[in-house]
C-alpha positions as CSV (number, residue, x, y, z in Angstrom):
1,M,-18.4,17.1,30.9
2,T,-15.7,15.2,32.4
3,Y,-12.7,13.7,30.8
4,Q,-9.9,12.4,32.2
5,F,-6.4,13.2,30.6
6,A,-2.5,11.7,29.6
7,D,0.3,13.7,29.7
8,H,2.4,13.3,26.6
9,A,5.5,16.2,25.3
10,G,3.7,18.5,27.3
11,A,0.6,18.5,26.1
12,R,-2.8,17.0,27.5
13,I,-4.7,14.1,25.8
14,A,-8.1,14.1,26.8
15,Y,-10.6,11.3,26.5
16,R,-13.2,9.1,28.1
17,A,-13.5,5.6,29.2
18,S,-16.2,3.3,30.0
19,G,-17.1,-0.4,29.8
20,S,-15.0,-3.4,30.6
21,G,-13.8,-6.2,28.1
22,P,-11.4,-5.9,25.1
23,A,-10.1,-2.2,24.3
24,V,-11.3,-0.6,21.7
25,V,-10.1,3.3,20.7
26,L,-12.3,5.4,19.0
27,I,-10.3,8.3,17.8
28,K,-12.3,12.0,18.3
29,N,-11.6,14.9,16.7
30,N,-14.5,17.3,17.9
31,R,-15.6,18.2,21.3
32,R,-19.2,17.5,20.0
33,P,-21.4,15.7,20.8
34,S,-19.4,14.7,24.0
35,D,-19.7,11.2,23.2
36,F,-20.2,9.0,20.3
37,P,-24.1,8.1,20.5
38,I,-22.3,4.1,19.9
39,A,-20.4,4.3,22.6
40,D,-22.7,3.0,25.2
41,W,-23.7,0.5,23.4
42,L,-20.1,-0.8,22.5
43,A,-19.4,-0.4,26.2
44,Q,-21.7,-3.0,27.2
45,R,-19.3,-5.6,25.3
46,F,-15.9,-3.7,25.4
47,R,-13.8,-1.1,27.3
48,V,-14.3,2.1,25.1
49,L,-11.3,4.5,25.0
50,Q,-12.6,7.9,23.1
51,I,-9.4,9.9,22.6
52,H,-9.1,13.4,21.6
53,P,-5.4,13.3,20.0
54,V,-3.5,16.8,20.9
55,G,-5.1,19.9,19.0
56,F,-8.3,18.6,18.2
57,G,-11.8,17.8,20.4
58,A,-11.1,18.5,24.1
59,S,-7.2,18.0,24.1
60,D,-5.1,21.1,24.6
61,R,-4.1,23.5,21.7
62,P,-0.8,24.3,21.7
63,N,1.0,26.3,18.9
64,A,4.0,24.0,18.4
65,Y,3.2,20.0,18.3
66,D,4.2,16.9,16.6
67,F,0.2,16.8,15.6
68,G,1.3,13.5,13.5
69,N,2.0,11.8,16.6
70,I,-1.3,10.0,16.8
71,G,0.6,6.6,17.5
72,D,2.6,7.9,20.7
73,Q,-1.0,9.3,22.1
74,V,-2.8,6.6,22.0
75,L,-0.5,4.0,23.5
76,K,0.4,7.0,26.2
77,V,-3.4,6.7,27.3
78,L,-3.5,3.2,26.7
79,D,-0.5,2.7,29.4
80,R,-2.2,4.6,31.7
81,E,-5.6,2.8,31.5
82,G,-3.1,-0.7,31.8
83,I,-4.3,-1.7,28.4
84,D,-1.7,-3.8,25.9
85,Q,-3.8,-4.7,22.6
86,F,-6.5,-2.7,21.8
87,A,-8.3,-2.2,18.4
88,V,-8.4,1.0,16.6
89,W,-11.8,2.7,15.1
90,G,-12.0,6.3,13.5
91,F,-14.4,7.4,10.6
92,S,-13.5,10.3,8.6
93,Q,-10.2,12.4,9.3
94,P,-10.2,10.2,12.6
95,A,-9.6,7.1,10.1
96,C,-6.6,8.8,8.9
97,M,-5.6,9.2,12.4
98,S,-6.5,5.3,13.5
99,A,-4.7,4.4,10.8
100,I,-1.4,6.1,12.0
101,A,-2.2,4.6,15.2
102,A,-1.8,1.0,14.1
103,R,0.6,1.4,12.0
104,S,2.5,2.4,15.1
105,T,2.6,-0.5,17.1
106,D,2.1,-4.1,17.3
107,R,-0.3,-3.6,20.0
108,A,-3.3,-2.9,17.7
109,T,-5.6,-6.0,16.3
110,A,-7.8,-4.4,14.3
111,L,-8.5,-0.9,12.1
112,V,-11.7,0.3,11.4
113,M,-11.5,3.1,8.8
114,G,-14.8,4.5,7.5
115,G,-16.0,7.0,4.9
116,V,-12.6,8.0,3.6
117,P,-10.9,5.7,1.0
118,P,-7.3,4.2,2.9
119,I,-5.4,4.5,0.0
120,G,-4.7,8.0,-1.7
121,F,-6.5,10.2,0.1
122,P,-5.9,13.2,0.4
123,A,-5.3,13.6,-3.2
124,D,-3.0,15.8,-4.8
125,G,-5.8,18.6,-5.5
126,E,-7.4,18.0,-2.3
127,M,-4.1,18.7,-0.1
128,R,-3.4,21.9,-2.5
129,R,-7.2,23.3,-1.5
130,M,-6.1,22.4,2.7
131,E,-2.7,24.3,2.4
132,R,-4.8,27.5,0.4
133,E,-7.8,27.2,2.6
134,P,-7.0,30.0,5.8
135,R,-9.7,28.7,7.8
136,L,-8.5,25.2,8.3
137,P,-6.7,24.7,11.7
138,R,-3.0,24.4,12.1
139,P,-3.5,21.2,13.5
140,A,-5.8,19.7,10.8
141,L,-3.0,21.2,8.2
142,E,-0.1,19.6,9.7
143,F,-1.6,16.0,10.6
144,W,-2.8,15.6,6.8
145,R,0.7,16.9,5.9
146,S,2.2,14.3,8.1
147,Y,-0.7,11.5,6.9
148,R,0.5,12.2,3.4
149,S,4.4,11.4,3.9
150,Y,3.1,7.4,4.1
151,D,3.0,5.1,1.2
152,W,-0.2,3.8,3.0
153,H,-0.4,1.1,-0.1
154,H,2.8,-0.3,1.2
155,E,2.1,0.4,5.1
156,L,-1.6,-0.9,5.3
157,R,-0.5,-4.5,3.0
158,L,2.1,-4.8,6.1
159,Y,-0.4,-4.7,8.7
160,P,-0.7,-7.7,10.2
161,G,-3.7,-7.3,12.2
162,A,-8.0,-7.1,11.0
163,K,-8.8,-4.4,8.5
164,I,-12.2,-3.1,7.9
165,A,-12.9,-0.1,5.4
166,Y,-16.4,0.9,5.0
167,L,-18.9,3.9,3.6
168,G,-22.5,4.3,2.7
169,T,-23.4,4.1,-1.2
170,E,-25.1,7.7,-0.7
171,D,-21.5,8.8,0.5
172,P,-19.6,10.7,-2.1
173,A,-16.6,8.6,-1.7
174,I,-18.6,5.3,-3.2
175,R,-16.9,5.7,-6.9
176,R,-13.5,6.3,-5.5
177,F,-14.0,3.4,-3.0
178,R,-15.3,0.9,-5.4
179,R,-12.2,1.7,-7.6
180,L,-10.1,0.6,-4.7
181,K,-12.4,-2.0,-3.5
182,P,-9.9,-4.7,-5.6
183,V,-6.7,-3.3,-4.1
184,L,-8.1,-2.8,-0.9
185,E,-9.0,-6.6,-0.4
186,G,-5.6,-7.2,-1.7
187,I,-3.5,-6.1,0.9
188,G,-6.4,-8.1,3.4
189,F,-9.3,-5.3,4.2
190,T,-12.9,-6.7,5.0
191,Y,-15.3,-4.2,2.5
192,L,-18.2,-3.2,3.5
193,E,-20.9,-0.8,2.3
194,F,-24.3,0.0,3.5
195,A,-27.3,0.5,1.5
196,G,-28.7,3.9,1.8
197,L,-26.1,5.5,4.1
198,T,-24.7,9.0,3.6
199,H,-21.2,10.3,4.9
200,S,-23.1,11.6,7.8
201,T,-25.6,8.5,8.7
202,C,-23.0,6.4,8.2
203,G,-20.9,7.9,10.8
204,L,-19.8,6.9,14.8
205,G,-22.2,10.4,15.2
206,D,-25.3,8.6,14.0
207,A,-27.6,8.3,16.8
208,S,-30.8,6.4,15.2
209,A,-30.8,2.6,14.2
210,D,-28.5,3.2,11.2
211,G,-25.6,4.1,13.9
212,R,-26.5,0.8,15.8
213,R,-26.8,-1.5,12.3
214,V,-23.1,-0.1,11.0
215,A,-21.6,-0.6,14.1
216,Q,-23.0,-4.3,14.8
217,A,-21.7,-5.1,11.3
218,V,-18.5,-4.0,12.0
219,V,-18.6,-5.4,15.3
220,D,-19.2,-8.8,13.7
221,C,-16.7,-8.6,11.3
222,L,-13.8,-7.8,14.5
223,I,-15.6,-11.3,15.9
224,S,-15.1,-13.1,12.9
225,R,-11.7,-12.0,12.2
226,G,-10.7,-12.8,15.3
227,A,-9.1,-9.5,16.6
228,V,-11.7,-9.5,19.6
229,A,-13.0,-11.5,21.9
230,S,-16.7,-12.8,21.2
231,E,-17.6,-12.5,24.8
């Protein structure tokens, strides 16, 4: 599988680009699948960039790096592609990576976070478990340490672009999400639930009709919020 690469701080950032139109960045943290199943559908109306942050996926994996500088990496790719404004979209850990990218620049017109609570994650206990887990790769641990250094209620409240949070009703995080719903809506999020979908079937890696249904709902919301063009 062929990737393109952008260089940043001595490391190569892998990405794949397809389609034309308003730019939508999909953050990827794994090599497989090589393309998100929904990317081809999105590429029918958008310029889709699937970006692997350094330390993840097909990008370089240096021993020492600032694994929290996701925003700078995304901008490096966009500058290489001659793209100014973009919407950024991630699911699970990449949702948190997307939040860092969105807060880093005024070029991000929208932030889409799926499958993970935008505020209060990882909780203190979850972070302590990560710190003790010997199998957790260093880039992942360093990323979470960096992510937790922000006050996300404050950061997301100040972020001026369109904001969408979503997950499936069969996701174990649903109770936490629902408790957060008033807070999220209070700081400008559109909150979406997808009945009967799990963490897996609600994600960007789902190739079934469910994945298309989720993506269509998110795109419709982005268009209604004026974050991407309808044509």
